[in-house]
N, C-alpha and C positions, 0 to 999 in steps of 0.2 A: 716436793720429798727428795731428798738427797740420794743418790744413786748408791746401792751397796756396794762394800768395798771387797775389791776383788785381791788385792793383796796386801797382807798386814806384816808387820817387822813391828819389833822392838828396840829399843836403845836402853842400853842397860851397861853398869859400869865395867869396862874391861877389865879380865882377870887374867893372872899367868896361864891359865888355862889355853886361852884364845893364841898364845904366843905361836902354836905349830904351826897354825892355819897362816898366820902373819908369815912365818918364816918361808912358806910354799910360794906365796906370792911373790913374796919378793926375791926369789930365784929367776923370776922373769926380768932381765937386766933393764929393757926398757921402763916397764912400769916402776923399776926402783929408782931409775935416774930420773925419772920425773916428779915422784915422790919425795927423795930424800936426797938434798944437793949433796950434803955431808958422805954418802956412801956411793962409793964410783962403781964397785964390783959388788956382787952376791956375797954373803957370807954364810957360814954354817949356821945351824939350828942354836946352837950353845951361846954363840955370840950374839945372835938377836934375842936370846932368852936374858943372857945379862944385860943388853942395854935395856930391854923393857923394864926387867927387876928393878933398875934404878930409876927407871921414869916413875914408875907405879907406886913404890914405896916411897921416894923424894919425903923432903922436909915438911915441917909445920910452921906456915900455913903453906897448902900445896901449891905447887907452882905449877902442874898440869894435872888436868882431867881428861881422860880418855874413856870412849865408850864403844862399846860392841854392837854393831847390828847384827841382829840375830831372826831369822826366818821362822815361819812356823814349826818348822821341824827341830829347831833348836841350831841350826847352822851358823857359824859365823860369815857373812856375807859382805862386811866391810866394817871401819874403824873412822870414828872422826872425834877431833879433841882439841883441846885448848891446851896451850904448852907455851913456856916462857911468860907465865902470867906474872905482871908488876902491878901490884896493889897500891903502889904510892901514885903512880902514873894512870893508873886504870885501864891498862891497854896488855892484850894476849894476841898471840898468835893461832889462828885456826887453821886446822887442817884436815882430810878428808880422802880417804881410799876406798872405793868401792870396787867389787869382784868385776872382773872383764865380763862375765857372762851377764852382768846386772846393770851395766852401765846404759843409761840414754833410757831407762823406764822411771823417771821420777823419784828414785829413793834418794840420791844425793842430795837436792834442793830441799826436800821435806826433813833430812837429818839434819842438815846444816840448819834451817829454822829453828829446831829444837834446840840444838845447842847455843845458838845466837839467843834465844828466849832466855838460856840461865845465864850464859855471858852476862846479860844488861839487867836482869829481872832479879838473879840470887845473888851473883858476886859483885854485882854493883859496879861491874866495869863501864868504861866511857868509850872505849874503840876496840875493834878487833882490825887485825893488820896479817896478810899471806902474800905470800912471794910465790911468782909462778915463773916457770922458764916460757920464754916471749911464743915458741912454737907449741905450747900446751891449750890449743885451742880449745878445747872441750872442756877443760877447768875454768878456763876465763868465762867461756859461756856461763857456765854452771854459777860463779860467782857472782858475774852481773845480773843473772836471775833473782838473788836474793838480796840484792842491794849495793854489791860492793862497786866501787869506782876507782879507776887508775889515779894514783897519787905521784908515781915517777917511775923511771926508768935506769935500771944499772945496768950500764953498758959491758957486754963482754963478761958476765960476772959469773957465768953459769958454763962448766965445761963438761962437754960429753960427748962420746963417740967421735972423738979427734975434733970439735968443733967446740968455739965460745959462742954459748947463745945469751942474748940479753935477759934480764930478770924484770918481770913487770912486777912493780909494788902496788898492791890494792888495800883498801880500807873501809871501811863503815863505822859510823858514829851511832851512838846510842841513839840520838834525835833523828837519825836519818832512818833507821832500823824503827822506831815508833811511826814513822810516817808511811813506810812500805809495807810494813806486815800485813797490813787488813787487806791492802791490795793484793798481794802474794795470796795470803788464805783466799781470797775471792776467786783468784784466777786457777788455783789447783783443784782438781775433781778427786773425789774418791776412790779411785781405781787404786792409788797407793794409800796407805796408810801407816805413820810410824807413832808408835805410842811408847812413852817413857815407861819402861819396866815391863814386865812379863804379863802383869795381870790383863787379863781380854778386856777389861771395865777402867782402864787407866783414864786418870783424870786429865791428864795431858797429853795430846795428840796434834799431830799435823798430817793435815790439814786441819786446824782446827773448827769448830762449830761456832758459827757466827750469828745463830740463830737465836 
C-alpha cells in the first residue's frame, strides 16, 4: 500500500494574478541572475507585469506555456514553463523556479515531470532544451534527475557579478523520456504530490500510480 501523501501541490496555468509574487521573488539578485540570463538587475513590478503580459498573451499557436505551482493554501510557490516553442522542429526550452524556502523538497522534479509529459504527449514535441549557468549545480542535479544530459558548453557566455561563466546546454529527447519516466516514477515516493489542476481527484499526478 502506498504511503499517504504529506504535501500536495497543484500545477495550473499561470495568470497575471501570479505576477506580483514573481516580481517579489526576482527582487533577489542572485536568484534572478541564475534564472534569467537576459535580466542583469531587478526591475519594478510594472516592468515584470508588462513582460509577462506579452508572454502569456502571445500569438497563436502559443509559443509558450507557463504554469504556477500552488500550495494547499492557494499560495504560489513556483513556476515552470515551456518557452520558445518551435512546432516545425518540435523543440522548446523548459525552465523552472521554486521559492527558496521549498527547494530540495522534491517539488521541482515532480513539476518538471508533469510538464515534460505534456510537452511530449500533448504538444507532440520531440526534444526539450535548457541552458544553465555552469555554477548552478542545484539545477544541474535537478535536470539530471529527470533525464536531461549535457549536450555542449558555451564558454564564458553568461556574465554576472563581475565574472563570465560558462553556459551548460542540456537536452532531453522524447525517446529518452519514454525510457526514463517509469524509473523516475518508481523512484519517487508519495511524500510530495503534484497534480494537474486544483481538483483533489485530478487524473494527472506526479508521481503517478503504476499499479
